[in-house]
N, C-alpha and C positions, 0 to 999 in steps of 0.2 A: 504494500500500500504506500501511496505517496505521503511523505511527511510534510508538515507545514513549511519547512525550510525550502521546499521546492517552489513554493509560490513566489518567493522573491526572485527566483531566476526565470521562471517560465512566464508568469503573468506580467512581471515588470521588465521582462527582457527588452521590450520595446523602448524602455526608458534607460535602463542601466547598461545593457550591452549594445543596444541599438543606437542610442543618442550621444544601443542596439535599438543566468542572470543572466545550475547553477551555477552561471556559466553563467557569467560566466561565461561562458563561455562562451563563440562560440559558434565576406566569405569568398568564394573564388572569383578571380578577375575575369574580364572579358578576354579569355584566351591569352592572358598575360600574367602579370604579377611580379615579374623580375624587373630589374632596372629599366630595360628597354621598353617594357610595356607600361610601366607606371610613371615614367617621367623622371625617375631619380637619375643622378649622375651615372654615366656609363663607366666611370673609373672602377677598377677592381677593388673590392672591399679589403680593408686592412685592419690589423689589430691595433688597439689603443684608443685613448680618448674616453670621454664620459658621455653616456647616453642619458638624456633627461626624459622623464615621462611626466606629462602634464595631464592630470585626470580630474574628473568631477567627483567621483566616489572614492573614498579611502579604501585601501586594500586591507579590510578588517579580517580578523580571525585567521591570521597567517600561520595556520596550523594545518598540516595535511589531512588530519582527521575531520576538520570542520569545514573545509572548502567544498563547494559544489561546483565542479568544473567539468568541462568537456575537453578531452584530449590532454589533460594536465593543466589547462588554463594558460594565461598569458604570463604575467610576472611570476606566479608560482612555479611555472615549468623551468624557470632559471635556477631554482633552488631545489626543487623536489623532482627526482627522477622516479619513474614508475615502471611496472613490469613491461608494459607496452606504451606506445605513444602514437601521436598522429604523425603521418609522413610529412616532413617539411618541404613540400613542393607546391608549386603554383597550380591553381585550378583543380580539376577533378582528381588528379594524382594525389593531391593533398588530403583527400577524403579517405585515404587508405590507412589502416592501422599497421604499425610496424613494431618490431622489438625495441625495447629500451634497456632496462636492466637485464631482461631475459635474453636468452640466445635465439628464441623464436617466438611465435605467437601462442605457444602452448600446445601440448599434446593431449587431445581429447580421448577419452575411453569410456566404456560402459554407457554408450549412447549419449555422450556429451554431458554426463552427470559427474564425471571426474576430469579435472584439468591439471596437468603437471607442467611445471615450469622449472627451467634450469638457469641459474644466474650466470652471467658472464664472469670470466676470470678477471682479477685485478680491480674490482670495484672498491672504492674507498670513500670514506666520509671526509669532511673538511679537516679533521684532526689526524688523518692518516690511517685510522683503524679500518679494518676490513668490513665490508657490508656482507651480512649473512642472511640466509633464508629465515632464520629465527627473527631477525629484525623486521623483515617484511611481514611475517606473521604477527608480530607484536604491534606494528604500525596499523594493521587492519583491526586487530582486537581493540585497541584503544579508541577506534572510531565508534565503537558500540557504547562507550561510556556516556551517560546522560550529560555530564558536564562538558563533553566535547561534541555535542550534536551539531548538525548542520550540513553534513555531507550527504552524498547520494545514498538512497535507501536500498539499493539493489543487493548489496552483500547481506544485509539483514534479511532480505526476502529470499535470497537464493541459497545461502549456505545452510546445511543441515544444523539445526539448533540455533540458528542466528536470531530467530524471532524472540527467544527467551534469554539470550546471552546479554549480560549487563556490563561487559568490559572487564579488563584486567585489574582494575582498582578494587572491584568487589568480588570478582571470581578469579582467584590466583591460578586455577587449573588451566585456564585458557579455553579456546574453542577447539574442540576435538575434530571438527570437520576441516581444519587446516593442519596438515601434517608437514613436518620438516625432517625427513629421514637423514639428511646430512646438511652441511653448511651451504650447499648450492642448490638444493632441491626443495621445492615447495609444492604441495599437492592440495587441491581444493575439492571437497566432496559436496556436491550440490543436491538439493532435494528434488530437482527436476532438470530435464535436459535444457541446456542453454548454449546454443551454437555461437552466440555473440559474446561469449565470455572475454575474448581478446579485446573487444571494445571496452568492456567494463574495466579491464585491467589498466586502462589509461587514466582512470580516476585517481586523484591524489591519495585516496585511502590506501593504495598499494605502495606508497612511499615507505621505504625502510625507516624505522625509528629505533635507535639503540635504547633499550630499556633503562640502562644506567644513567642516561642523559635526559630522560623524560621528567619534566617538571609539571606535568598536568596542564592546568588551565593557563599557566604562564609560559608554556613551551613556545608559544607563538612569538615571544619576544626575541628568542634566539633558537630557532629550530636548527637541528644539525643538518647541514647541507650534504646532499648526495649529487647535486648538480654542479654546473660550472661557476656558480656564484654563491657566496655565503652572506648572511645578514650581519651587517656590522652596526646597524642602528635601525630602530623601529620606534618612532615617536607618534604619540597620539593615536594608538591603535591603527597604524597603517597610513596615517596622514602624511608622514614623511618617512620613507623607507629607503635605506641606502644599502646597496649590495656591492661587494667587491669580489675579486676572483677567489675561487676555491683552488688552492695550489695543488690539491690532490685529485682534482678532476682530470680525467684523461680523454683526449680526443679518440684514442684507440678503442675505447669502450663506448663512445657516444658519437655516432655519425650524424645525428639529427640536429644538435645544437652547435652553432658555429662560435658563439661567445666571442665576438670581435671586440666590443668595448672593454676597457679595464674596469669601469665603474658604471653602475646604474643608479640614478638618483630619481626616485619616484615621489612626486609632490601632488597631493590630492586636496579636495575641498575647494576646488576652483570652479567658478561659474563657467558653464559651457561656452558662453560668448568670449570670456577671457582666454580660455584654452585656445579657441580658434583664432583669436586676434594675435596671440603670442606666436602661434605656429605660422600664421600668415606673415607677420613681421620678420620672424626668424632673426632676431637680434641677439648677439652674444651667445650665451649657452642655449638659447631657444632654437638656434640654427641646427643643433644636434638633438632635437626633441621630437617625440612622438606622443600620441595619446592611445590608450587602450580602451577607452570607454566613451569618447565624445565624437559624435557624428557632426557633419555640417548640416545645418537646418536649411529649409527652402530659400530663405533670404540670403543666407551666407553663400549657399551654393550658386545662386544667381550672380552674386558679386564675383565669386571665384571664376565662374565660367567665362566672364568677360576679360579675364587676365590670363594670358597664355602661360606666363611664368608660374602663376599660382596653380593653374589647372594642371600643369605638369607635375605638381606635388600633391595630387589627390589620388589616394588608393581606393579603388572601387571593388566591392566584393559582395558575396551572397552567402549568408548564413542560413542553415536549415530552419526556417521559421515561417509559420503561416498565421495570418490574422483572419478571423472569420466571425460570422454570426453564429451564435449557439442557440439552439432551441431546447426547452425543457418540455417534453411531451406529456409530463404530468400536469401541466398547466394549460387550460383551455385558452384559445382555440388551437394551440399548437399540438394537441393530441391528434388533430386531423392532418394526415399527410398531405392532403391537397392544399391546405393553408400554407404549410411549410414549402411546398413546391411553388405555390403562387409567389411567395416572397423571393424564392430563388430566381424566378423568372423576372421579377420586377426590379431587382437590384441593378443599379447603373454603376458598373465598375469604373468607368471613366471618371465620374464625379467623385467616387470613393478614392481613386488614385490621386486626384487633384487635392482632395482634403487631407490625404496622407503626405503631401509634400510634392507631388508631381511624379512624372514617370522616371526621373533620375533617382528617386528615393523609394519607389514602390513599383512592383510589377504585378499585373492582374493574375489572379489564381482561380482556376476552376477545379483543381484537385486539392485534396487535403495534404497529400505528401508534397514537399517542395520539389521544384523542377531540377533535381540532380540525380544522376545515375545511381549513386550509392544508396539512395533511399528506395530505389525501385520505381522511380517516377514513371508512370504510364499515363499518357495524355488521354483525357476524357473530359466531357462536359455533359453531365447528366441532365442539365436543364439549360440547353443552349439558348441564349438570349442576346448574343452579340455584345458589343462593347458598352451599349447604353441601356440595356434592358428591354424586355418585351412586355409592355403594360397590357396589351390586348390578350396575350396568353395568360397572364396573371389574373385578369378579370374573368376569363373563361373558367379557370380552375376555382376561383372563389365562388362562382355561381354553382359549380358542381359540388362544392363543399357546403353549400347552403347559405352563402352570403352574397346574394345577387346585388345587394345595395352596398357592398363593401363592409368593412369592419374597422374598429378602433383597437389598437394594441399599444402597449408600453414597451419602449426600448430602453434598457438600462445600460449606462456607459460610465466610464471613468472621467472625472473632471480634470485629471492630469492632462496637461498639454503635451501628449506624447506622439501625436500623429498616427495613432494606432487604434486605441480603444477610447478615444477622446471625443469631445463635443463636435469637432469638425467632421469626423467620420460619421458620427451618429446623425448629424444634420443632413449630410449627403444622402444617407439611407432614407431619412424621413421624407426628403423632397422626391426621391425616386418612387417610393411606395405610394405617395399621394396620387401620382398619375395612374396608379392601378386601383384607386378607390380605397386604399388602406390609409387611415389616419393614424399617424405615429405620434404618441406623446412621449417626450424624452424625460428620462429620470437619471440625473447625474449624481454620482456618489463620490465622496473623497476617496483617494487612492486605497487606503487600508480598508475602509468600509466596503468599497467596491469588491475587493478581493475576497473579503470575509463573507460577503453576501452571495456573490456569484458562485463561489466554490464550496458551498455548504448545502447539503441536500435538503435541509430544513428551511432554507431561505432563498434557494436558487430561483431567480426570475424565470419567466417563460421565454424571454427574448432578450438577449444581451450580446455585447461585443466581447470577444475573447481572442486569445492567441496561444500558440504552442510552439516551443522551441526544442531543438534536438539535444538530447544528452550525448548522443554520438550520431554520426551520419548514417543512419539505417532506418528502415521502416518500423523496426521493433519498438524502440522507445517513443516512436511517434504515434503509432496506432494503438499499441497496447494500453497505455494509461487512459486514453480517451474513449476507447471502444470495447475493451475487454470487460464483460459484465462482472467478472470476479474481482475487478479492481474498483468497483463502486464502494465508496467509503461513507458509512452512515454517521460516523461521529468525528469527522475531521475534514481536511481539505479533500474534496472529491472533484476529479477532473473528467470523469465520464458524465458530462453534463447532459447528454442525450439519454442517459439511463439505459443504454443498449446492453441487453443481456441475451444475445442470440447464440444458441448452442453451436450453430455451424460456424459462426465467427470465432467463438472461443476455441473451438476444435482446430480451426485453421491456424490460429495464433500459436497454439501448442505445437502443431506439426511443423510450422516454419521455424519455431525456436529450436527445434532439434537439429536443424541443418547447420553443418559446419562449413558448407560451401556457401560463402556469403553472396556470391553472384546469383546462385540459384535461389537463395532466400530473398534477395532483392526483387527478383521477377515476381515472386509470389506475394510479396508485400504490395507491389503495384496492383496486382489483380484484386487483392483484398480491398485496397483503397477504393477501387472502382465499385466493387460490390456494396461497400458501406455507403459510398457517396450517393448511390441511387435511392437510399432511404431518406435523404434530405434532413438529416439530423444536424447538419451544419451548412452554412453557405460560405465557402472559401472566398475571401475578398482579395487579398494581395500578399505577396512575399516581399519583405523589406529589402532594400538595397543599401549597403553601407558606403558612405562617401566620407573619407577621413583625410585631413591634411597631415603632412609631416614636414619636418624642418628641412631647410635647404641643403644641409650637410649630411642628411641621412641617405645611406646607400643600401643596395641589396634588399630592396623591398619585395617580399614574397607574400602573396595572399592566396590562401587555399580555400577550397570549398568546405573545409571542416569548420573554420572559424569565420571566414569572410573578412578578416582584418589582417593588417600587417603582422607578420610573425616576429615578435620581439627577440626571439632566440637567434635570428639570422641577420639582423641589421648591423651595419657598421657606420661609424661616424668619422672615419679618417680615410 
């Protein structure tokens, strides 16, 4: 089941990661992403210098147990290595999972209910001591402790005994479903087949933690590094984070992180306008600066587009995220499929895109899965209505549903100006549906109240704006939480807003989860997306596009389809 921590990443991703969180995370360029395609200097990257990071949100909870990331995250991936990680390449190739601490993606057995990993030789912490499989096991176990909550819930769901385990501070025996027969081998025993375990192994919870150095809740102040950089200062719970080289990190064991700068200086708590202004001006240290959480807004993008030099310093990417209308069939009139279909036909995606910032910041969606191969994207439009909607078809369906004179409904949205679930998008939908005889009354809620209302089965509205982001680039974590009936949560955050509990859908999810052939699994996720889409439980609206500035001295810009943003582990500043 999804934990409340997931809400901050998924529901607010349009603000935290888009402007995209957990993840976090969390995309591919237009067939580019390296210097030549992004506009960065063509000079070869070189070691040295200080990379500045200018962010809106502080890097809080800098503890591998507490982070909710995809692919290891941005700044966290500089300090925390994991069993596997994302492939640091541009575009679609960057959506692949590759080994990190482990020698391979893991060896499945017993119908993918057992996964065995072998650690590489020569792995060391920042103090020169060896990294062992016992450290990986302990790092995972401490993520079960209540005082270190916040990370992804999958290990709790998947590991045998995970649901009842309370972490090593209360249970000294440890979790029996994680075995370490020797210093380099770690074996996971799952309660059901999971062919996508290599993706899960990219989460920071698989970061090794030496038990002797664990300081519990204060570990975040100086976590022991397994990556190319170590923490030398953490002020204000991540508001000012300074990283310097880990002398014991070896390129021989890590082909993914290039670690060109000598120092990383992360400053947060900045207004988004200030971040973009400083990156635009690129004066002094800001010339060697990037952002990991601040997009260009519509007005800023218009200004940048008119300046060739600035436009050459914008990285464009696509993260696996879908903004959509959610229906609750338990609330009338949305229990009637024809009403849901009518709204699907009436929506004007062109006006929605404009409300979301324009075509440079959003692309129309007719599928729930993002338009990327790794997700299993299969093109379909269950209710084809063109770019501007089909009001006549919508009226026809309303008449069949028993509403020949139209109807009045309430659309709940977030008051946050996030260009996603915000008043602008809600108003665009209101205007489009009016042409089909549907009067839409808008109900705006403040950000926290919106999340708590929309994702609670007791208070869920019948008609509201929503969004879903990828925990990793696959159909599994996209379709499962939203459409698997067994994941309906009665007493917590519930993401299956359509309350779908279809035995055939649940069975197909289980069968796909058994596949260790990720390409074969992707094809079936795409087919399942189409099957579910025909039930009109959601109306896909758009997929966000990330547009982010970087400093004039930043080189080697690589943007993958896993994160959609510049990979901080690859950039250089000299």
